[in-house]
N, C-alpha and C positions, 0 to 999 in steps of 0.2 A: 872352835871360836865362832861366835855369832857374826852375822853381817851387820855393817854399820852404814848409816847415812848421817852426814853432818852438814850443817849450814851455819853461816855467820851473817848476822844482819847489823846494819848501822843506820840509825834514823829511819827505819822502816824499809831500807833497801838491802837487797841481797848483795853481799860483797865477796863472799867466798863460800865454797861448798866442797864436799868430798875430801876434806883434809883428815888426817889421822885423828881418831878420837882422843888419843893421849894429849893432843895439843889444845883441847878445848879450854882448859883452865889457863894456859899460858896466853892464848890469844885474847881472852877476856881481861887478863892482867895488863896486857899491852894497850888495850883500847877500852877505856872506861865507858864509852858510848855504845859499845857493841853488846849484842845478845846472841846466844847460841842455841841451836837445836841439835840434839843427838838422838838418833834412833837406833835401837838394838833389836835385831830380829833373832830369835832362838838363842837367848843368852846362855852363856856357860859360866863356870865358876870364875874364870879369869876376867870375864866381862864385869862381873859383880865386884871383883876386887878393884877394878878400874873405877867404878862408881864410888866405892868406899874411900879409896886412897886419893884420887885426883879431884873428886867433886864433893867429898865429905857427906855421902848419904848415910843415913842411920841404919844400923845393923838390923833393927826390927823391920824396917821397910824392905831391906834386901831379903830378909827371911820370908816375907810375904811374896816376893817375886819367886823365890825358890819353891815354895809350897804350892802356889797357884790356887785356882778354884776358890778364891776369896770372894766375899760379897762385895758389891759395889759400895765404895766408901771413900772418905777423904780423911786422912790422918795428918795431924799437925806435929811436926818436930821442931827443934830449936832452929835449925838452919834451912829447912825446906818443908814442903807439903808432899804427901804421897797420895796419889789418886789411883784407885782401882775401879775399872768399869768394864763394860762389855759392848762389843758390836754385835748386833743380831740381824739376821736376814733369813728368808725362807730359801731352802735348798731346792734342787730340781724336783724332788719328790713332794714338795709342799710342806715339809717339816721345818721346825725352827732350828737354826744353827747359830749358836752363840760363840763368840771369840773373845777371850779375855785380853784386855789391854791395860797396861799400867803406865803411870807417868810420875816422874819426880819433878817438882816445881820449885825452882829457886828464883830469886829476884831477877837474875840475868841468864838463867839456863832452863830449858825445858828438855827433859829426857823422856822419851817414849820407849816402852818395852813391849814388843810383840812376841808371841810365843810360836807363831807360824805365819805363813804367807796368806792365810785366809783373810786377814785384815789387810786390805790394800792401802798402804800408806799414800799411794798416789792420789787417792781421793782427798786426803787432808792437804797435800801439797797444792792440789787444784783449788781447794777452798781458800788457802792462803793467797794464791795468785789472784783470785777473784776479788778479795778484800784488801789488796795491797795498800790502799790508802789509809788503812787502820794500823799499818805496820809500825808506826811511830809509838804505839802503846806497848811495844815490847812483848814480854812473855804473856801478858794478859790477852794480847791479840792471838798469839800462837795457841794458847790454851783454848781460846774461844773457837778457833778453827777446828781444833780436835774435837771439842765437845759438840760443836754444831754438826760435824759429820756423824758422830756416834748417835746423837739424838734424832737426827734425820733418819738414820737406819732403824731406830726404834719406831718412829712414826710410820715409815714405809712398811715395816713388818706388821704392825697392827692394822694398817690399811689393807694389806693383802689377806690377813686372817679374816677381816670383815667380809671381803669379797668371797673368800672361800666358804664362809658360813652362809652367805646368800645363795651360793650354788647348792649347798646341802639343803637349805630350806626349800628350794625349787624341787629338788629330788624327793623330798619327803612327801610332796603332794603330786609327784609325777614319777611313778616308778619305772618308766620306760628306760631311763638312763642309769639308774642306780637302785639296787635292791635294798631291802630294809637292813640287812646285816651290814652292807657297805655304808649306809647312812649312819648307823650307830657307831661303826668304827671311826668314821670321819669326825663325828661329834666328840668321841672320847679323845682322839688325837688333837683336835682343836683345843679342847679343855686343857690337855697337858701343855700345849704350847703357850696358851694364855697364862697359865700358872707360872711357867718359866719366864715369860715376858714380864709379868708383874714383879717377880723376884728381882729382875734386872733393873726395871724402870723405877720402882718405888723408892729405892735409896737415892736415886739421882736427884730427887726433889730436894733432899737435905744437902746433897753435894753442891748443887748449883747455888742454893740459898746460902750455904756457908761461905762459898767463894766470894759472894757479894758483900760479906761483912767487912767493915773497915779494919777490924782487928787482924784479919788475914794478910793485909798489906799486899794483895795480889792484883786486884782489879781497881783501876783508877776510876774517877768520877765519869769520865767520858765514855768508858766501856760499860758502865752499869746498865744502860738501856739495852745493850746487846745481850748481856747476861740475863736481864729480865725477860727478854724475848725467849731465850733458852728455857728459862723457868716456866714460862707459859706453855711452851711446847711439851715440856715434861709433864705438866699437869694435864694437858689434853691427852697425852698418850695414856697416862694412868687412868683417867676417867673413862677413856674409850675402852681400855682393857677391862676395867671393872664392868662396864656395860655389856661387853661381849661375853664375859664370864656368866653374867646373869642370863643373857640370851641363850648361851650354850646349855645352861641348866634347863631352861624352859623348852628348848628344842629336844633335849633328851627325854624330858617328861612327855612332850607331845608325840615324839616318835614311839614311845612305849604305849601311849594311849591309842595311836593309830594301829599299832600291831594288835592290841587287844580288840579294837573294833573290827579289824580284818579277820581275826580269829572268830569273833562272834558271827560275822557275816558268813564265814565258811560253815560254821555249825548250823546256822539257819538253812543254808543251801543244802547241806547233807540231810538235815531233818526233813526238808521239803521233798527231796527226791526219795527219801525213805518212805514218806507218806504216800507218794505216788506209786511206788513199787508195791506198797502194801495192798493197794486196791485189787490188782489182779490176783494177788495171793489170797485175799479174802473171798473174792468171787469164785475162783476155782475151788477153793476149799469148801465153800458153801454147796456148790453143785457136785462135789465129790469127783471132780475131773482127774483123769490120770493120763498116762501116755497113750492109752487105747482110744481115747475120745477122738472123733465123734461117732465112731462106729457102734458103740454100745448105747448111744442115746439118740433121741430124735433130732431132726434138723432144727426144729424150733427151739429146743433147749440150747443148742449150740449157738444159735443167733442171739438169743437173749443174753447168754453169758458173755458173748463177744461184745455186744453193745454196752453192757454194764461195765465190762473191763475197760474198754477204750473210752467210753463216755465219761466215767468217773475220773479216770486218769487225766483226761484232757481238761475237765472242769477244775481239778485240783491244780494242774499246771498253770491254767489261766489265772486262778485266784492267787496262787503264790507269786506268779510273775507280776501281777498287778501290785501286790504289796511289796515287791522288791526283795523277796526272800530268795529267789533263784535267778 
């Protein structure tokens, strides 16, 4: 059986918590001014039966909870809304870690479903405590606190990816800290994370926009500005992610170009040294020198060949050095 957290609010004030989840419906029936929050971590089949029998959740929404790995979306049913989304953050290795979170939204009940402890629900509780003055707006406020936490996580992730790409840019032009292969690996990993982040954040635009529609009967007029702020943050994350994807592509092309330039430089250097080495080979070959030299030739011939060998080699070295070939 999964673990549960429960809370009961009345007029924006917390009046009870940690009561059995089976009592959620009864407590709401006894107090028509109350709203409830139920959190399920690591749900099992009996937990889903509780949602179906006690709270009347639709079987298709429960099926989405069982299957997991759904896209971020907002489904509308006759008695409730079903939200599926993701919390994202960068792990210790700098890779993107996404955690699926689901929510059932009824006029007086918010049920959150977590699949493991990686999503720290205490962050949501802290957000609710900070905005307690909005508690009178009921489920719209609780849902706002949940979405605000999730979207802030998206924003933080794209901000960290931006900083990571800046480090890679520095390394591209300063090879002392990171070699070319490591740079290319970091670029590919960043692109993978950006693609995943876009998959998570792009549907959130429609999710938040749909929640603000009057036909959803979820967000009241006073809470609309807060949801509009969420919508603006989602747009900013999407635009930032798209910009970083374009930057990542440019960085990959630039890194390949720098590698080609480095290869051309190496070829020029090798060619330059080959030309310098060819000088003594040509001189000694012209004079017919061999291992018995200088005893079989005059001292003057030895000096001439020696001057030509070192003189031409030094001249070629200075010329190539001046042109930046070596």
